[in-house]
C-alpha positions in Angstrom: -22.6 -12.5 35.2 -21.9 -15.7 33.2 -18.5 -16.4 31.8 -16.7 -19.3 30.1 -13.7 -20.0 32.3 -10.7 -22.2 31.6 -10.0 -24.5 34.6 -7.4 -26.7 33.0 -6.7 -28.9 30.0 -9.9 -29.9 28.3 -11.9 -28.1 31.0 -14.0 -25.0 30.1 -17.0 -24.3 32.2 -19.8 -21.7 32.2 -19.5 -20.1 35.7 -21.2 -17.3 37.5 -18.7 -14.7 38.4 -18.9 -11.1 39.8 -19.6 -8.4 37.3 -16.5 -6.1 37.1 -16.7 -2.6 38.3 -15.3 0.5 36.5 -12.4 2.4 38.0 -11.2 5.9 37.1 -10.0 6.0 33.5 -11.7 2.7 32.5 -14.6 1.7 30.3 -17.1 -1.1 30.8 -18.0 -2.9 27.6 -21.0 -5.1 27.2 -19.5 -7.9 25.0 -21.6 -8.8 22.0 -19.2 -11.0 20.0 -16.0 -12.8 20.8 -14.0 -15.0 18.5 -12.3 -18.3 19.4 -8.6 -17.9 18.7 -6.0 -20.6 17.9 -4.3 -19.6 21.2 -7.6 -20.4 23.0 -7.5 -23.9 21.4 -3.9 -24.5 22.5 -4.9 -23.7 26.0 -7.9 -26.0 25.8 -5.9 -28.9 24.3 -2.5 -28.5 26.0 -2.7 -25.8 28.7 -2.1 -24.1 30.8 0.4 -22.5 28.4 0.0 -18.7 28.4 -2.6 -18.9 31.1 -0.8 -18.5 34.5 -0.7 -21.8 36.4 -1.7 -22.3 40.1 1.1 -21.0 42.2 2.5 -18.8 39.5 0.2 -15.7 39.2 0.6 -13.3 36.4 2.7 -10.3 37.6 0.2 -7.7 36.4 -3.1 -9.3 37.4 -2.1 -11.6 40.3 -4.4 -14.2 38.8 -4.1 -17.9 38.0 -6.4 -20.4 36.5 -9.4 -20.7 36.5 -9.8 -17.5 34.5 -12.2 -16.2 31.8 -11.0 -16.8 28.2 -11.6 -14.6 25.1 -9.4 -11.8 23.7 -10.9 -11.2 20.2 -14.0 -9.2 21.2 -16.2 -6.2 20.6 -19.3 -4.8 22.1 -21.0 -1.6 23.2 -19.9 0.9 25.9 -22.2 0.3 28.9 -20.5 2.5 31.6 -17.7 5.1 31.8 -15.3 5.4 34.6 -14.4 8.8 36.1 -12.4 10.9 33.8 -13.5 9.3 30.5 -15.3 11.9 28.5 -14.7 11.1 24.8 -17.0 8.1 24.6 -20.7 7.7 24.9 -22.9 4.9 26.3 -23.9 2.7 23.4 -20.8 3.4 21.3 -19.7 0.2 19.4 -16.1 -0.5 20.2 -13.4 -3.1 19.7 -11.0 -3.8 22.5 -7.2 -4.1 22.2 -6.8 -6.8 24.9 -3.4 -5.9 26.4 -2.0 -5.9 29.9 1.3 -4.0 30.0 3.5 -2.5 32.6 4.3 0.8 30.9 7.7 1.0 32.5 10.0 -1.5 30.8 12.3 -0.6 27.9 9.9 -2.0 25.2 7.0 -0.1 26.6 9.0 3.1 26.7 10.0 2.5 23.0 6.4 2.2 22.1 6.8 -1.6 21.5 4.3 -2.4 24.2 3.4 -5.6 22.4 6.6 -7.1 23.7 6.3 -5.7 27.2 8.6 -7.6 29.6 5.5 -8.4 31.7 3.1 -8.8 28.8 -0.3 -10.2 29.4 -3.6 -10.5 27.5 -7.1 -9.9 28.8 -8.7 -13.3 28.3 -5.4 -15.2 28.8 -3.7 -13.7 31.8 -6.6 -12.5 33.9 -8.5 -9.2 34.0 -11.6 -10.8 32.6 -12.2 -12.0 29.1 -14.5 -11.7 26.1 -16.3 -14.9 26.8 -18.3 -13.0 29.4 -21.1 -10.5 29.5 -18.9 -7.5 30.6 -15.3 -6.5 30.5 -13.7 -3.4 32.1 -10.5 -2.1 30.6 -8.4 1.1 30.4 -9.6 3.8 28.0 -6.4 3.5 25.9 -7.4 0.0 24.7 -10.9 1.0 23.5 -11.2 1.6 19.7 -14.5 3.1 18.3 -15.9 1.1 15.4 -18.0 3.9 13.9 -20.6 2.3 11.7 -19.1 -1.1 11.7 -21.0 -3.9 13.6 -19.6 -5.6 16.6 -19.5 -8.9 14.7 -17.0 -7.3 12.4 -15.4 -5.7 15.4 -14.5 -9.1 16.8 -12.4 -9.6 13.6 -10.4 -6.5 14.2 -8.0 -8.2 16.6 -6.9 -11.0 14.3 -6.8 -8.6 11.3 -4.6 -6.3 13.4 -2.2 -9.2 13.8 -1.9 -9.4 10.0 -1.8 -5.7 9.6 1.2 -5.6 12.0 3.0 -8.4 10.3 2.5 -6.8 6.8 3.7 -3.4 8.2 6.9 -5.0 9.6 7.6 -6.8 6.3 7.8 -3.6 4.3 5.5 -5.1 1.7 4.3 -2.6 -0.9 2.6 -2.5 -4.3 4.8 -4.2 -6.9 6.1 -6.8 -4.5 5.4 -10.5 -4.6 4.5 -12.1 -1.2 4.3 -15.7 -0.3 2.1 -16.8 2.7 2.9 -20.2 4.2 -0.2 -21.6 5.8 -3.8 -20.8 5.1 -5.2 -21.2 8.6 -6.9 -18.2 10.2 -3.7 -16.1 10.5 -2.5 -17.0 7.1 -5.8 -16.1 5.5 -6.0 -12.7 7.3 -2.4 -12.0 6.3 -3.3 -12.7 2.7 -6.2 -10.3 2.9 -4.1 -7.7 4.6 -1.4 -7.9 1.9 -4.1 -7.3 -0.8 -5.4 -4.4 1.2 -1.9 -3.0 1.3 -1.8 -3.1 -2.5 0.3 -6.2 -3.0 -1.4 -7.8 -6.0 0.8 -10.9 -6.3 0.2 -13.1 -3.3 1.2 -16.8 -3.4 -0.3 -19.0 -0.7 1.2 -22.4 0.3 -1.3 -24.9 1.8 -2.0 -28.6 1.5 -5.6 -28.8 2.7 -8.2 -28.6 -0.1 -10.8 -26.6 1.9 -8.2 -24.1 3.0 -6.7 -23.8 -0.5 -10.1 -22.6 -1.7 -10.3 -20.1 1.2 -6.8 -18.8 0.3 -8.0 -17.9 -3.2 -11.1 -16.2 -1.8 -8.9 -14.2 0.6 -6.9 -12.8 -2.4 -4.1 -15.3 -3.2 -3.3 -15.3 -7.0 -1.6 -18.7 -6.8 -2.0 -21.5 -4.3 0.7 -24.1 -4.1 0.2 -27.5 -2.5 3.5 -28.5 -0.8 2.5 -32.2 -1.0 2.5 -32.1 -4.8 5.1 -29.5 -5.8 8.5 -28.3 -4.8 7.4 -25.0 -3.3 10.8 -23.2 -3.6 11.1 -24.1 -7.2 7.5 -23.1 -7.9 7.9 -19.7 -6.2 11.2 -19.1 -8.2 9.4 -20.0 -11.4 6.5 -17.7 -10.7 8.8 -14.8 -9.9 11.2 -15.1 -12.8 13.9 -16.8 -10.7 14.0 -14.0 -8.0 12.0 -15.4 -5.2 9.3 -13.6 -3.2 10.1 -10.1 -1.9 8.4 -11.0 1.4 7.3 -14.3 2.9 5.3 -15.1 6.0 5.5 -18.2 8.1 2.1 -18.8 9.6 2.3 -22.5 10.6 5.0 -22.9 13.2 6.5 -26.0 11.5 10.2 -26.4 10.9 9.9 -27.6 7.3 7.6 -24.7 6.5 10.0 -22.1 7.9 12.8 -23.7 5.9 10.7 -23.4 2.7 9.7 -19.8 3.5 13.3 -18.7 3.9 14.4 -20.5 0.8 11.5 -19.0 -1.2 12.6 -15.4 -0.2 14.6 -13.4 -2.7 18.1 -12.3 -1.9 17.9 -9.4 0.6 14.2 -10.0 1.1 12.3 -10.4 4.4 10.8 -13.5 6.0 8.3 -12.7 8.7 7.5 -15.3 11.4 3.9 -14.8 12.5 3.3 -18.2 14.1 3.6 -18.9 17.8 5.7 -22.1 18.1 5.0 -25.0 20.4 8.7 -26.2 20.2 12.1 -24.8 19.6 12.5 -24.1 15.9 15.3 -25.6 13.8 16.7 -22.9 11.5 19.2 -23.5 8.7 21.3 -20.4 9.4 23.2 -20.7 6.2 20.0 -20.2 4.2 19.8 -16.8 5.9 23.4 -16.0 5.5 23.9 -17.0 1.8 20.8 -15.0 0.8 21.2 -12.1 3.3 17.6 -12.8 4.3 16.0 -10.7 7.0 14.2 -12.9 9.4 11.7 -10.9 11.5 9.5 -11.9 14.4 6.0 -10.4 14.5 4.0 -10.5 17.7 0.4 -9.4 17.8 0.0 -5.7 17.2 1.0 -2.2 18.5 -0.9 0.9 17.4 -2.4 -1.2 14.6 -6.1 -1.2 15.6 -7.0 2.2 14.1 -5.4 1.4 10.7 -7.1 -2.0 10.8 -10.5 -0.5 11.5 -9.9 2.0 8.7 -8.9 -0.8 6.3 -12.2 -2.6 7.0 -14.3 0.6 6.8 -12.8 1.5 3.5 -13.8 -1.9 2.1 -10.3 -3.0 1.4 -10.9 -6.4 3.1 -14.1 -8.4 3.6 -14.2 -9.6 7.2 -17.4 -11.6 6.7 -15.5 -14.2 4.7 -13.7 -15.3 7.8 -16.8 -15.9 10.0 -17.7 -19.6 9.7 -20.0 -19.9 12.7 -22.0 -18.0 15.3 -22.9 -19.6 18.6 -24.2 -18.8 22.1 -22.1 -19.1 25.3 -23.7 -22.4 26.3 -22.6 -23.9 23.0 -18.9 -22.8 23.3 -17.5 -26.2 24.0 -19.5 -28.5 21.8 -20.1 -26.2 18.8 -17.0 -24.0 19.4 -13.9 -25.5 20.7 -14.7 -29.2 19.8 -15.9 -28.1 16.4 -12.7 -26.2 15.7 -10.6 -29.2 16.9 -12.5 -31.8 14.9 -13.2 -29.7 11.8 -10.5 -27.1 11.8 -9.9 -27.1 8.0 -13.5 -26.0 7.3 -13.5 -23.3 9.9 -11.8 -19.9 10.2 -13.5 -18.0 13.0 -16.4 -19.0 15.2 -17.9 -16.1 17.0 -19.5 -16.5 20.5 -22.3 -14.2 21.7 -22.0 -14.2 25.5 -25.5 -13.1 26.5 
């Protein structure tokens, strides 16, 4: 089968690779759509980062680069492994793209998203969504019901937001501030509105993204290049600050603003993956008794995310800014996102 494989920095190729075979307890999915994630972009521009380097195979897959990318994907069931009886050929499904050990303390707690040996299908080996077929364990398969597989490819990033909002404790009556209106900031804004949080403040300097933040559900959009964000949030909240804030940029100054905009006793959730060691003004946490929480990916959040979309609480189509074929993945996918990132949210790839 054909697959888009990451060979190294700036090097993604369409290769012919063996079609994976089912094993007992697994499901083969014919991939119909796979989104290009910001993590994929980091691999392309700076990697290998999460992808295992030559000579250092991932402990759960034994694989190193080159490997097939793509972890935001959905498709239809094409084959069932022995023992799988609750799915049917042709079912539309989204895949939770985890590789976990199941034995470490986080796994035994149910926090498998922070498994000590954590890996992702599409980053750590085990195939990837930029290919025609993926085989994965039944536990990671989530039926989409009547939803299409293009929407299904948005379940993964929306689950990231669903998880972050759940950890924050945000509820109706709260004010939330989302720092950054890139893809993760936008889905976080949408997930907050879906959770009944009506007052959402977005912080974003780019004009195109400011408009997208409004469309995603932000009541107010603040430009940090023209206003004092902390002062503006305090003014909008009657001097209290936001009940919950979300750092979605991975920038020191943004984290500082997010913490300072959080009300006393409130919660600041870090959703971004950082490319450097963050500088945190600890006294800003101490003097406001701010809860700073890390949020990684998702754990048991896919069903609730699918239900959220099915119920019409969030419009996933607003995030789809391009649809391309596998042969176009570099020029019209990765290079487009690098060169025109402010205008794009999610480009979907059809790996036929």
